[in-house]
N, C-alpha and C positions, 0 to 999 in steps of 0.2 A: 503493499502500500504506499502511495508514495506521500509527500506531506500535504498537499493540498487535500488528497483523500481524509487525511489524519486529521488536520485541521475540519472539517467539514463534519465527520462523525463527532470530535469533541464540540463543534459548534450545538448540532441536536440535540447533543447528550445534556448540555447546560438545556437549552430550549427545553427539553422535556422534566428535567430537576425542574425549572422556574414553574411549570403548569403543577407538577406535584406539589409545591411548597403553596400554591396560589391554594388549591384545594385544601391541602391540610390548615390554609390561615381560616381558609371560611369555615372551616368546621369548627376550629378550634372558637372564633368568634362568637360560635353558635353552639355551645354544649349541647346534648342533646338532655335536656332536664331529668328525664325519665331516668338518666345513669345515675341521679344525685340523691342523695338518700335525706339530705338535711338543707335548712337555710345557710348555717354556716357551712357548709361544704359547698356552698353556692359562690358564696364569695368567694371563697379559698380557690377554687376550681376558675372564678372568673380571673381573677389576678394572675395565678400560675399559667392557664392558656395565654394571657396577654404577655408576658415576660417571653413563652414561646415563639408569639410572633412577631416579638423585636426582634428575635435571633434568627428568624426564617426572612423577616424583613429585611436585615444588614444585606443576609447573602441576595437577596432579590436587588438591593440596590446596587451590587457591584456587577451585577449581568446588566443591568440598563445602561448604568455609568460606561460601562467598557464595551456593551456592544451598541446598542442600540443609540442614545444620544452623539456618539464622536460619528455615526454615520459613515462608519468604515465595512458595513457587510455588503454583498451582494445581493440584489435582489434577490435572488431566488433563496437564499439563506432568509431573507425576511419575511416573504409569503410562503415559508414553509412555517416560519415561527406564526404568522400571523394565521395561519390553519391550524395549530393547535389550540391560539386563544379564543375563536369562535369559530366553528364550523354546523354552519345551517344545517346542512344535510344530516349531519351526526349528533345534532342537539345537542353540542358543545360550548360553553359559555363559562370560560374559564376569566376572560379580563378584558368586559367589551371595550372599554374605555382605552387599553392599551391598542387595541386591535383598531378601532376608530382612527388613533393616531398614527398608526401605522398605515392605513389604508390612504390618511389623507396622502401621505408623504410619497407611498405608491404608484396612487393613483393618479391625483388631481392633476400633475407636471405630466403624466402618460395623456390625459384623453383630451387636455389643452392641445398638445402636440403630436395628435396620435398617425401623424404619416410616417410609414416608415415601419411600423409595427405591424406582426402579423396581424391578421381579423379577429382569429379565435382569440388570443391574448386580450387584444383591446376588450371584444364585446363580452368576456369571462368576466375581467374588469368591471367592466360596464354595471354588467349584470349583480354583481356583486353588491356596487359602491350602493343601486338601484334601491335593493333590499335592504340594505344599510339604514339608506337616507329616508325610510319609512320609518325605522325606531328611533333614528334621530329627532326626525321632526316631532314625533310624538314625547320625547324627552325634552326637547327644548321649548316644546309648549309651558312645558311646567315652571318655566323659569324666566323666558323672554323671547318677546316673538322677534324681535330682530336677528336672532340666533335662528329660529326656523326661516326665516327669510333668506337669510345667506345660503340654509342647504338649497332651498326653492330655486335661487338664482343655477346652483350649479343644475337641478334638473331639468332645468331648459335647457343649459348648454348639453346636457346630456342627451333631450328627447330632439334636438337639432340634429346630433350624430346619428342616433336611430333612423330618423327622418333620411339621412341623406343614403345609409346604407340599406333602405325600404326601397330606393328607386328601382324600378324592375330592371331596370339594366346591370346595376350593380350588385341586387340582389341574387342575378343567373350565376354571378361569376362567381359567387361566396362559395367555398366549402361547405359540406353537409352540415358538419359541426357548426360553423358557423353560422348557416341562416339559424338550425335549431335555439341557438342562445337570442340570438336577433329577435326572434321569436317569443321568447320567453321575456326578454326585456318588454315588446309591445305589450304583452298580457299585462303584466305586473304594473305599467303606468297607471292605469286609473288609480292605483290604493294610493298611489304617491301625492294626491291631490286634496284628499279629502282633511277636513279640518272640521274639528266639535268644537273649538276653543270660542268662537266666534259666532254673531249668526252669520250665516249666511245670502247672500242676497241672489236672487234669481239672476240676474246676471253669471254672478259665478257659478252659480250650480249648474247653471245652460252650458258653461264652457268646460265645464267635469262633464255634462252630457257628450259634448264634441268629442270628448277624448276618449270616451267611452263607445263612441260611435266607428271613432278612426279602428281603436283596435278590434271591434267587429267586424268592421271592413278588408281586414286583412284575411279574417276568417273567412267570409263569404268568397273573396277574389278565389276562381278557380285559378289562378295564375299561382300562385304561392301555395296552394293546395296541389297541384302538380307537380312543383317542385320538391315538397315535403309531403310525399304520401305515406309514409310512417310514421307521421309525426301525429300525436294522441290530439285532434281539432275539439275533441266533443269535450275532451277536460279545460284546456283554452276558453272553450265558450261558455261551459261553467265558471271558472273562473274569473273572466270578465264581467259574467253580470252580477256573480257573488261581490266582489268588490264595491261594484255601486251599490250594491244594496246598505252597504253602511252607512251610506248619504243618512238613511232614516233616524238617524241616531242625533245628525245633528241640529242646530238650530234654524231649520229651512221654512218657506212658507208650505202654505195647503195646497196649492198649486205645485210647487216642487216634489211635495212629500208624493200626490198623486201621479208624478214622474216617475219616481222610485220604487213606487208602488207595482207600477207594471213591468218595472225590471223583476221584483220579488216575484211575481206569478210567474215568469218567463224563466227563473232560475227554477222554482219549484218544479216546472213543469220538465225543465231539464233532467229533473235530479228524480224525479217521480218515474218515470220512464226508462231512467240508465242507473237504477240504485244499485247494481251490483257491480256496476263499472266503475264506482269511486270509494277510494278507500274508507273514507271519512263520511259510510254513508248515512249513520247515525246521528252524527255530529251534525250533517248537513240538513237533516230532515228537523233536527231540533231547531236549530238555529235559522232557519228560513221561518219556521212557527214562530220563532220571537220577532223578526223582521214583518210579518204579516200583521203582529197582533199591535207593535209601536206604528207602522204606516196606519193601520187605521185611525189611531189616538192622533196621531199628527196629521191627518187629511181631513179629521172633524167626522169622524165617520163611528168614531166610538168613546166612551167616556174612560179617562184615563184612570179615574177609581176604580169601574171595573175591569180594567186590564189590570192594573195592581193588585187586585186581590187575585186576579187566574196566575198574575206571576208568583206571587207568593203560596199560592195551592200549590204549583209546579215545583217553587223552591223546596217546600219542606218534602216531596218525593225525594230528594237529591241523597247521594251518598257520600256523609261529610268527608270520609278518609279516601275519595277517588281522585287520583291525582293524573290521571290521562286526561286528555282534550276533551275526552265527554264532560269529565268529571270536574274539569276547570271549567268549562259552558257552563255548568249549571252551577255549582259555586260562587264562583267570581264574576264572569262574564254577565251573564243574563242578569241579575241583581244590580250591576254597575249598573248595565243599559236602561235599567229603570228609574235609577237615581239622577242619572243622567239626563233623563226624558222628564223626571218632575223639576228639574233645574229649569230647564228650556220650557215647560208649559205648565208653569206653578198653578196647580188648584186649592182651595181649603181644603185640609183633610180631618176627617172624625178619629176619635180617638182610636177606635179599634183600628185604620190602616196607619195613621201614628207610629203604633204599636208594632206592626206588620214593617214597617219600612224601619224601624231601628233595629228592630231583629235583625233585617237582612245585613245592615252596617256592623253588626254585633258577629253576626255568623261570618260573612269574609273576613273581620280580622282574626278571627278564630282558624279559620282553615288555612290562612294565609302563613299564621304561625307554625301550624302542625307540618304544612308542607316541607318535604325534603331540601334545605339549603344548598345541597350540592345538584340537588334536580336541574335539569336541563330547562325546565320549565319556569324556573324561579324566578330569573330574571323579567318573565313575561307579565307572571302573576303579581309580581311588586308593580309595574306600570300600569296594571288593570285596576291596583288596589288605589294607587294615588290618583289614578280618576276619579273614584269615588269620593278623594279628599277634596278635590277639583272642586265637584260639583255637589256636594253635601248641603241638605237644608235643615237649618235649626230650626226646632219646633216648640213651643213652649209645654212643658214637662215632660223632654223629651231628654235623649242625649245631647247633650252641648258642642258643640264644635269643640270649645277648649279641653273638652272630656275625650272627645273622637282621637282629637291628637295624641294626648297620652296617651290612649291605648293602643296607637298608633304606632308610639315609640318601643310599648312594652313588646308588642308586633314585631316590628322590623329591627328595633336597634334599642335592646334593653341598658345597656351603657347611658344611653341618650335621655332615657328614662330616668334613670338613677341622677343624671346631671341634672335635668331639670327640679327635679324635686327638692333637690340640695340645693341650687339656687335660689327656689321659694324659699326655703327654708331661712339658708342665711340672709337674703332680701328682707326675709320678717322679721328675723334679729337685729339687724343695723337701723331700720327704718322705725322700728318701736323706740330703740334708744334715741336716734337721730329725733325722734318728735319729742322726747322726754328733756332731752339736753337743749336742743335749739330748735326749739316750733317756729323761730323765726324764718327757718330755711323751707319750711310746709306751704305751699300754695295757700291762698284763703278757705279753697274750700275744706282743705285737711285742720286746720288751726283746731277749732271746735269738732272734729271728729277724728283723733288720731289713732283709735282703731281702726277705722275705714280706712287712713292712710297704711298701715301697717298690712291690711287684707289687700290695699292695692298692690304693694311692693309684692305681696305674696304671688299672688295669681298671674303681673307684672312678670314675675321672675318664671315661675311655670310656664308660659307663652311664649319665654323671647325666643326661644330656639325652633318654634313653628317650619319655620322656612327650610329648616334643613332636612323635612318630611319629604318636601318636592326634590330634592337631588339626595334622598338618601343612599343611592348607591354609588355616588361619590364620598359621601362622610363615609360610608362603611371601608373604603378603600385603604386597607392598612401596608398590605401587600408587597408596598413600592412608592417611590416618592412621587405625588403628583407632580403632571404637568402642567404649566403654565396656564392651559385652558382650563384644567381641574379646580385650580386655587382661584381662575376669575368665577368660576359656575358656583363655589363654594363663596365665595366674596358676596356672590348675588342674596345669600340667604336672608338675611336681613330684611332686605327691600321685599325679596317674595312674601315673607311672611307679615310685613306690615300691610301687603296687599292684600293676603286672605283677610285677615283680622279687620281691616275696612269694612267687609262682607259680611261681619255675625255680628250681633248683638253680645254674645259670650267675648268675645274678643276685639270689639273697639274700641274701649277706652284705653286697651296698652299699645295702642299701635306706634306709639312715637317711641316707648321704651323698645319696642321690636325694633322699631326701625335704626336706633343709633346704638343698641346697647355693645357693639362696637367700636364706637367711637372713642376718643380720647377727649377729658374734661376741656382742655385745653382747643380742642378741634386740629392740632397739627399732623393725627394721625388716625388713623382706622377707615371704618368703610360702612354706609357711603358716603362721600365728600359731605365735611359741615363744618366748612372754616371758622364760623363764629362761634365755634366750641358750646359747650353746656354747661353755662352758668346761669345762674337766675333759678327761682323758686320752682318754675313749671320744668324744671330739668333734674331734681333732686331725685324722682325716682329712677331716672336711669344711670344714674351718677350711682344710687347703690346698687341696683341690679348688673351695671358692668363690673364693679367691684366681687360682687357675689361670682361671676360668671367665670374671673379671672380667678377668686379664691379656689372654688370649684378644681377647677380646670390644672391649677399648679400642685394641688396635693392629693388626687387619685390618678391613679396607678392606670385603671383600667380605660381601653380605650385611647390612651396613648403609651401604646408597646414600648417604643424607644426611649422613653424619657423616665427618671428616677423621681418618685412623688416628693413635693417638698413639705418640709414641717409649717406649723403655723407662722412660727417664729421666724423661719428664713422667707415666709411671703411677706410678712409683714415689714421687712427691712428693705424688701423690693417694692413695697407698695409706697415707703418713708422715701427712697429715693425717686420715684415717679408723682409725689405728691404736687398740685398745681398742674402737671404737664398729662401723663394719663389718668390720674387719679385725682377727684374732689378732694381739697386738703379736709373738708370736716369729716368726709368719709373715714379718709387717713386718720385722723385724729379717733376715732372711734375704735378703731383698732388697737389702739395703745391704753385703753379702759380696759382695767381690769376685770369688772363684770363683763363688760361684751368677751376680751377674750376668753373669761371661762366658757360661756355659751358655744362661742364658737368652737372652741376645743370639746366638747361635749358634741355639738354637731358633726363636727368632721370627724369625729371617731364613732364615736355609738351611734349617733344619728344615723351615721352612713350604713353601719351597720345594719341596722333597723330597716333601713329602705332594702337592702338587699334581701334579705330577709320575706320580706313585704313582695316583693318582686319576684322570689324563687315563688312563693303560694299563689300568685297570679298566673304565673308561667304552667305551675302545674294544673291549674283551674282550667288555662286556656287549653292544656293538651288533652285533657280530658281524664286525669288522673287523681 
């Protein structure tokens, strides 16, 4: 074996080890609660696991710095690594964000300069990019629309390349495999333009229908069918129709809903006539029934309350432990669609329907917690659940958005739940003492209601990080250094959280705390930009929560696998050094009060241990044990 072959073999082994370490890290970060006997053991296991994660992460850091960042590996090696990270065909999802990062660098320049490349290679990369773009649009819509638009701009460029290749003279010259990949690109294109984040105008919908009809025209054209006699044109036709059906979940007019309904009926006819020919026959039939029901509601032919009761009756028949495609559809996808529909077409609920709505939301949480974290379906399930959070509707007497977000943290990232509770308790402690010692620092509304200020600070601390739920896949990335793009995503969580809070009665009052809890007191650093700083009585709660956030982060090892926890005394010394710049001087002064310090000592140690116990019991309940 020559040196080049030896190096290639060693590189591949390094990549395989990276993949195995990432799988191990994912398992360590979410230990199987059924294998843990007591609440005390749960905290010990988490701390030990995150120490192990720290060791594994250091090894992954070295690989990224040695191979990826210097960009010194040949394309073939990077493409092989990319296939190990995410393989849609085999259902492998090890590191979606790293795969996206590689895809950007491997493909964007190639597609823009596609002359000179062989057609099969270019179209293969184009198809993978289109599939990835669908998930990226869904992800970006969680935190900033302009990111979605950037991907859409790339899609338009890709569409131009596809149109060039579909020219009949050029199509006839392509090798058979290149033709097949090109047709797959055309089939997938209608899915890329769906958007349920904002109301869709009739004009926008008609543009989507034009894309659909363009794809169907290829299927109908005897020219393409003759040149591709072995291609599965029935499957193509069914999926183009199916992708169009998803528009019914968007906020569209009754007229557009009636157009979508016609595609739903056509999809139903195709499936009923050819059920044995489709691998997902049961899934398709169930999904089409779902489409039909919502189409009747959106087009004004059926009452949403009655449709909701039908949905709930069907939901009760699900297998709560089925993690197959049909299981995910019944446990997550279908109830999430109902919740999205209610957001787009709100009506008053009676008490019974409100309880059914809440039960479906809670059931989705429990299902997502139980699904194996190493499952190739987990990432997709997480996106479906985040759509629930984006569309949830508060109702009097039901689960509030604040409580739903806390329960979501337990499900998706227990360390963030513990952190939120710790920040709330520390904020409560600091606000109570500040109100006693310096009432002049309180807003006018709190001067005669000091307990009200304490409760305000407590709930502001509870909800300060809700924006992280919408980027939880990035927050939970322990296994390697974050890329600049990922860090920019994380920096959006205060603004995203504030945008969510603005929509809900249970959170609206804490919107400024959520938005500015990462801003320094003097405004010189932090995010988002706040050059005026956080002086004045109206910002007192923000400064308290900022201190509480930093204190818990510095003194807890879990979730921060590569850093040793500081003692309270060490943290206080750092806070004193930042007085007047990062921290409000009056909050730093509080930390030096002996009584305050004693209470904080209790919270940071015994209080945190109590929270681990509480979290353990809640997770056991969700697991059904």
